[in-house]
PAPA-18651 format. One record per residue: x, y, z of N, C-alpha, C in turn; residue in one letter. Coordinates in steps of 0.2 Angstrom, whole numbers, plus 5000, padded with zeros to 4 digits. Atoms other than C-alpha are relative to their C-alpha. Layout:
// PAPA-18651
XYZXYZXYZA;...
This chain:
// PAPA-18651
500349945002540054645339500650054998M;499449965002541154755328500050085000G;500049924999540654935333500050025007T;500049974993540855045348499750074999T;500449935001539855195341499450005004E;500549994996538655255353499350004997L;500750005003537255285341499849934997E;500150075003537455115333499849955006I;500250044994537455035350499350015003C;500749984998535855135355499549974995A;500550035005535055075339499949935001G;500050074998535454895343499649995006I;500450014994534754915360499250024999A;500749995002533154995353499749944997D;500350065004532854845341499949945005D;500150064995533154715355499550025005L;500549984995532054815367499349994997A;500650015003530654805355499849934999Q;500250075000530754625353499949975007V;500150034994530954585371499450035004L;500649974997529554705377499449964999K;500650045002528254595368500149925002V;499950074998529054435375499649985006E;500450024994527854345387500549975006E;499650034995529254255396500550055003R;499549964997530454335408500749984997R;499350015003532254355402500550035004C;499449974997533954395408500550024994I;499549985004535154495398500749995002I;499350014998536954435399500550034995V;499549965004538354545393500749975002I;499350034998540154475393500650034997S;499349985002541854545392500549995005T;499449994995543554535400500150075001D;499849944999544254685407500850014998L;499349995002546154735407500349934998S;499650065002547354605398500750015001H;499350014999549154565403500450065002Y;499749954996549554705414500249975007H;499950034994550354675431499450015004S;500650014996549154635445499850075003Y;500249934997549254815453499850044994D;500249955006549154905436499349984998Q;500650025002547654795431499450025005A;500549984995546754835447499850075000R;500149935000546955015445499650024993V;500350005006546355005427499349985000M;500750034999544854895431499650045005D;500449964996544355005445499750064997K;500349945004544155155433499449974996R;500550025004543055045422499449985005F;500550024995542054985438499650075002I;500349944998541755165443499650034995D;500549975006541055225426499449954999V;500550055001540055065425499450025005L;500549994994539255105442499650074998E;500449945001538755275435499449994995S;500550025005537655185422499950054994F;500049955005538155315409500549974994D;499650025006538755245392500550044997E;499649955003539555405387500750005004K;499450004996540755395402500449934999K;499750075001541055205399500550014994V;499650005006541555245381500650055001K;499449954999542655395386500649975004E;499550034996543655295399500449954996V;499750055004543955155387500350034994L;499749975006544255265372500750035002S;499449964998545555365382500549955002G;499450044998546555205386500149995008G;500050004993546155225405499849945003K;500250074998545355055406499949964993A;500150055005545054905395499449965001E;500550055000543654795390499949984992A;500050025007543754695374499349994997C;500750005002541854685373499750075001G;500249934999541654875373499350014997E;500649995003540254875360499449965003G;500650044996539154735369499950045007P;500249974994539354825385499650074999V;500449945001538754995378499349984998L;500650025002537354915369499649975005A;500450034994536854805384499850055005G;500249954995536854955396499450044997M;500549975003535755045384499349965000A;500650055000534554895382499849995007L;500350014993534454865401499750065002C;500449944998533955045404499450014996R;500650005004532655035390499549955003K;500550064997531954875399499950025007L;500249984993531854975416500550005005G;499450004995533554955424500150075002A;499949934998533955105435500750005004R;499450004996535555055444500549944998S;499550055001537154945443500249985007V;499850024994537654835457500649954998K;499450055001539454755457499949945004I;500150064996539354575462500749975002L;499450034998541154515461500650034995K;499449985004542854575454500649965002Y;499450044999544454475452500450004994A;499550015006545954445441500249935000T;499750075000546754285435500549995005S;499550014995548054325447499749985007G;500350024994546854305461499849925000D;500250075000546354125455500649964998T;499550045003547854065445500750015004A;499449984996549254145456500550044997G;499549965004550354225443499850075000D;500249935000550254405446500450054995K;499649965004551454465433499750034994S;500449985005550254475419499349975001Q;500750034998548354455423499550034995V;500649985004546654475415499550025006V;500549984996545254565424499349984999G;500650035001543554495427499550035005Y;500549974995541954575434499349974998L;500750015001540154525437499650065003S;500449954997538854655439499349994998A;500750015002536954665438499750074999A;500449945001535854805431499349995003F;500650024996534354815442499550054999I;500649965001532654885440499850025007R;
């Protein structure tokens, strides 16, 4: 997805919500992005914590602000913004953090890591 403009992301969410609201089957929305890239383990955890904190606020403007300001990183910023708006339109009211880790936690090398997060938007 090539945009991070909040209005465009909200428009995409509106269009998807219209399609999904008439769907008879239950569905799950999956939004995927890495977080920080190639920072030290400690620096990545600080940056990723900022992202996690604003994600938990369930406020796209705050997420956009922290990412645009360089205080956190997410290479899938547009999908996160559109996905958050979509989940809200479909009835989600909160965010639950499920798991956070870095490649340093799994691969061992902590000199340059990538951050990963799983979270659920809950009705």
